[in-house]
Steps between C-alpha positions, in 0.01 A plus 500: 500500500534278790269494815670483830386437858721698734491422873337826584203417281337316795563787743576851355705796421587817683549784253725787642507825296868572420422851376370599852826388657753609243343818367199644666603492876855644429344773277187592701611429859882521533464491880327160478753379244781597734335293786447206270856521351576209268233275649286327235175345600490235235848381591414488872177294415692262287757438776243461770288264289818285426597496884149389585468230238220681297727598197383322179148461584484867586688737272580868558550668166583866386251675276484828328245758603161359606336845487428502869735758643526634853758739621783325692344162447559196282207338306476128562246248371451156657367293212373161604481240227225300669132483414286794594762703676556849361815703481575726798653831397639723772752774570748435790782671687777285373669498845218548751253259340731233377436249776126543487519473120702179537253354749205569262683362202564164678145494650352564153717284278617206712 
């Protein structure tokens, strides 16, 4: 076993439930799935974090189910790696809330 110190250890992770996007929304709310199309929130966050120079110290990763399900929404958890900050789980509209989510991520993890 080897300990490592990734760049995001000083800032944090954004966990994005892959099951919500790929299974639950298409199965439970096909009309929302049609509106979303092939958009993937985690991929969008990754691209935006890279464009704005935050990628590395902030990572957006896919997870399996976090057991917080809301119809037509994606579960996300902002997990700061600093001191006394606690993880911030939430459910978001992957299209409508993405900019507000991004702003909250940068504010809380930069």
